[in-house]
C-alpha positions in Angstrom: -22.0 88.3 57.2 -21.1 87.9 61.2 -23.2 87.0 64.1 -24.2 90.5 65.2 -25.6 91.7 61.3 -27.7 88.4 61.5 -29.2 89.1 64.8 -29.5 92.7 64.2 -31.1 91.6 60.5 -33.3 89.2 63.0 -34.3 91.6 65.0 -35.9 93.5 62.2 -37.7 90.8 61.1 -39.5 89.8 64.5 -40.3 93.3 64.5 -41.8 93.3 61.4 -43.9 89.9 61.9 -45.6 91.8 64.5 -46.9 94.5 62.0 -47.3 92.1 59.4 -51.2 92.0 58.1 -50.8 90.1 54.9 -49.7 86.3 53.5 -47.2 88.2 51.6 -45.7 89.9 54.3 -45.5 87.5 56.2 -44.2 85.0 53.7 -41.4 87.2 53.4 -40.6 87.5 56.7 -40.4 83.6 57.1 -38.2 83.7 53.8 -35.4 86.0 56.2 -35.9 83.8 58.9 -35.4 80.7 57.1 -32.4 82.0 55.0 -30.6 83.3 58.3 -30.8 80.3 59.6 -29.2 78.2 56.8 -26.4 81.3 56.9 -26.1 80.7 60.2 -25.8 76.7 60.6 -23.5 76.9 57.3 -21.3 79.6 58.7 -21.4 78.6 62.3 -22.3 81.4 63.6 -23.5 79.8 67.2 -26.4 78.6 68.8 -27.9 82.0 69.4 -28.1 83.1 66.1 -29.5 79.5 65.1 -32.4 79.7 67.6 -33.1 82.9 67.2 -33.8 82.2 63.5 -35.5 78.9 64.0 -37.9 80.7 66.7 -38.5 83.6 63.8 -39.2 81.2 61.3 -41.8 78.9 63.4 -43.4 82.4 64.6 -43.6 83.1 61.1 -44.9 79.8 60.0 -47.6 79.8 62.6 -48.7 83.2 61.6 -48.9 82.2 57.9 -50.8 78.9 58.8 -53.6 81.3 60.7 -54.0 83.7 57.9 -54.2 80.5 55.4 -57.3 79.1 57.7 -58.9 82.6 57.8 -58.9 83.0 54.0 -61.0 81.7 51.2 -59.6 78.8 48.9 -60.1 79.2 45.3 -61.9 76.4 43.8 -60.3 75.7 40.5 -61.3 76.3 36.9 -64.4 75.0 35.8 -64.6 73.6 32.2 -67.2 75.2 29.9 -67.3 73.3 26.3 -63.9 72.8 25.4 -62.2 75.5 27.5 -61.3 75.8 31.4 -62.4 79.2 32.3 -61.9 80.5 36.1 -64.3 79.3 38.7 -63.6 82.3 40.7 -61.2 84.9 41.5 -60.0 83.8 45.0 -56.3 84.0 44.8 -54.7 81.0 44.7 -51.6 80.0 46.3 -49.3 80.5 43.4 -50.6 83.9 43.5 -49.3 84.7 47.1 -46.0 83.5 46.4 -46.6 80.4 48.3 -46.4 76.6 47.3 -48.5 73.6 48.4 -45.7 72.1 50.9 -45.4 75.6 52.7 -49.0 76.1 53.1 -49.6 72.8 54.8 -46.8 73.1 56.9 -47.6 76.5 57.7 -51.3 75.3 58.8 -50.0 72.1 60.4 -48.2 74.1 62.9 -50.9 76.7 63.5 -53.1 73.6 64.4 -50.9 72.6 67.3 -51.2 74.2 70.9 -49.3 77.4 71.7 -47.4 74.9 74.4 -46.2 73.2 71.6 -45.3 75.9 69.4 -43.1 77.2 72.5 -41.4 74.1 72.7 -40.7 73.6 68.9 -39.2 77.3 69.3 -37.1 76.6 72.2 -35.6 73.4 70.9 -37.4 71.2 73.2 -39.5 69.4 70.9 -39.0 68.7 67.3 -41.2 70.2 64.6 -41.9 66.6 62.9 -42.6 64.8 66.1 -44.9 67.4 67.0 -46.8 67.6 63.9 -46.9 63.7 63.7 -48.4 63.5 66.6 -50.9 65.8 66.4 -52.6 64.3 63.2 -52.5 60.9 65.3 -52.5 62.7 67.8 -54.9 65.6 69.4 -57.9 64.0 67.2 -57.3 60.7 68.2 -60.2 59.4 69.3 -61.6 60.0 66.3 -59.1 58.3 63.9 -60.5 54.9 64.1 -58.5 51.4 63.0 -58.9 49.5 60.1 -61.4 46.8 60.6 -59.2 43.9 59.5 -57.2 44.8 62.6 -60.1 44.5 64.6 -61.1 41.3 63.4 -57.4 39.6 63.8 -57.3 40.8 67.3 -60.9 39.6 68.2 -59.9 36.4 66.8 -56.8 36.4 69.0 -58.4 37.2 72.0 -61.4 35.2 71.4 -63.7 38.6 72.3 -63.5 42.2 72.9 -64.9 42.9 76.4 -63.8 46.3 77.0 -62.7 49.1 74.7 -61.0 51.9 76.7 -60.6 55.0 74.7 -63.3 54.9 71.8 -66.4 56.7 70.2 -70.2 55.3 69.3 -69.1 55.6 65.7 -66.1 53.3 66.4 -68.4 51.0 67.8 -70.3 50.1 65.1 -67.4 48.3 63.8 -65.7 47.3 67.0 -68.9 45.8 68.9 -67.2 45.8 72.4 -69.0 44.7 74.8 -68.2 48.0 77.2 -66.1 50.6 75.8 -65.6 54.2 77.4 -65.7 57.5 75.1 -63.7 60.9 75.5 -66.6 62.1 78.0 -66.9 58.7 80.4 -62.9 58.6 80.7 -61.6 55.5 80.8 -58.9 56.2 83.0 -61.2 56.7 86.1 -63.1 52.9 85.5 -61.9 49.5 86.2 -60.6 47.7 83.1 -61.1 44.0 82.7 -61.3 41.0 80.4 -59.8 40.9 77.0 -59.3 44.7 76.1 -58.3 46.6 72.9 -57.1 49.6 73.1 -56.1 52.4 70.3 -55.2 55.3 72.8 -55.1 58.7 72.0 -51.5 59.5 70.9 -51.0 63.2 72.9 -49.0 63.7 75.8 -49.6 63.0 78.3 -53.0 61.0 77.5 -51.1 58.1 75.7 -48.8 57.7 78.4 -52.0 57.8 80.8 -53.3 54.7 79.3 -50.3 52.8 78.7 -49.6 53.3 82.6 -52.8 52.2 83.3 -53.2 49.4 80.8 -50.1 47.7 82.2 -51.2 48.2 85.9 -54.5 46.2 85.4 -53.1 43.7 83.8 -50.4 43.0 86.9 -53.6 43.3 89.0 -54.5 40.3 87.1 -58.4 42.5 86.1 -57.2 42.4 82.5 -57.2 38.6 80.7 -55.5 39.6 77.5 -55.0 42.9 75.6 -53.9 44.3 72.2 -52.3 47.6 72.0 -51.8 50.0 68.9 -49.5 52.8 69.6 -47.3 54.7 67.5 -43.7 53.2 67.2 -42.4 56.0 69.3 -39.1 54.3 70.3 -37.8 57.6 72.5 -40.6 57.6 75.2 -40.6 56.2 78.5 -44.1 54.5 78.1 -43.3 52.7 74.6 -40.6 51.0 76.6 -42.7 50.0 79.5 -44.6 47.5 76.9 -41.4 46.1 75.1 -41.8 43.8 78.0 -44.5 42.0 75.8 -44.7 40.4 72.2 -45.1 43.2 69.7 -45.4 43.6 65.9 -44.0 46.1 64.1 -46.6 47.0 61.0 -44.9 47.0 57.8 -45.8 50.3 56.3 -48.4 52.7 57.9 -51.9 51.9 58.5 -54.7 53.6 56.9 -57.2 54.6 59.4 -60.4 56.0 58.5 -62.9 59.1 60.5 -66.5 59.4 61.0 -66.8 60.8 56.9 -65.4 57.7 55.9 -62.2 59.2 54.7 -59.1 57.2 54.6 -56.4 58.7 57.1 -52.6 57.4 56.5 -50.7 58.0 59.5 -47.4 59.9 59.7 -45.2 57.0 61.1 -45.4 53.4 61.5 -47.4 51.3 64.1 -46.9 48.8 66.8 -49.3 46.2 68.0 -48.8 44.8 71.4 -50.1 41.9 72.9 -50.7 41.3 77.2 -51.4 37.6 77.4 -51.1 34.2 77.7 -51.9 33.2 73.9 -48.8 34.2 72.1 -48.4 31.8 69.4 -52.4 33.1 68.4 -50.9 36.5 68.4 -48.0 35.4 66.2 -50.4 33.4 63.9 -52.9 36.2 63.1 -50.8 39.3 63.1 -47.5 38.2 61.4 -49.2 39.5 58.1 -48.8 42.9 59.4 -45.3 43.2 59.8 -42.4 41.6 62.0 -43.0 39.8 65.1 -41.1 40.3 68.4 -40.6 39.7 71.7 -38.1 40.2 74.9 -36.8 36.8 73.9 -36.0 37.8 70.7 -33.2 40.4 72.6 
């Protein structure tokens, strides 16, 4: 199939998507866009065809995700005696021609802000990165650090005087002498003493918190600080922290939320230490992964 035929097929698919009213119709268009994207890549039909197919695929996934969010979930089967009987007649994913992976991906995309979906369609932002950031990002004030990591930070610094990106729930375990919530906005406050920081991971908030942290430390307002971030090695804010000692976690940390549920991050994390007790940081954080500092590279 040549490029013109692929583009014509995609024009039809985009129009059909705007008219689609059911999950099955949307899924059919998603399949067309996905197949066209693969074909355009394999036959090297050019960036125009590839980007057009990808754009429609993302639009279809987002639309599918919104539809699924509004669709009642099948509660599965119910055991009566020795036989399984249907709990309800709500269609299952299989009935709708979907698998769990596609369903989850579609709903993850539907949960993204429209601005991020547009960036993905335009090739500015990768889909995997957008979804990863959204899971430990848009709700990052509600992803609470494992208590053992908090206690390690407390041991290194002797105390936690300030938690500038926190919540009332988190403080039941962190017990910082002072803390700022999303409503208070710690970016507008002075930071001092020994600081524990698990910033919101969405942009531009995380960059603002990291810049604030380094500025307050350079001014001498912060005595020590330990900050927990994702291993976003391609970002400017991450590189601004590399002059400080850090610990690359071995595996992914298990956070928790207000419901007490365990939330496993989708990528590795890094602890950074700002202060003079480097040996104490190494001693207490080497159990989480590999320690490195600027002197090592």
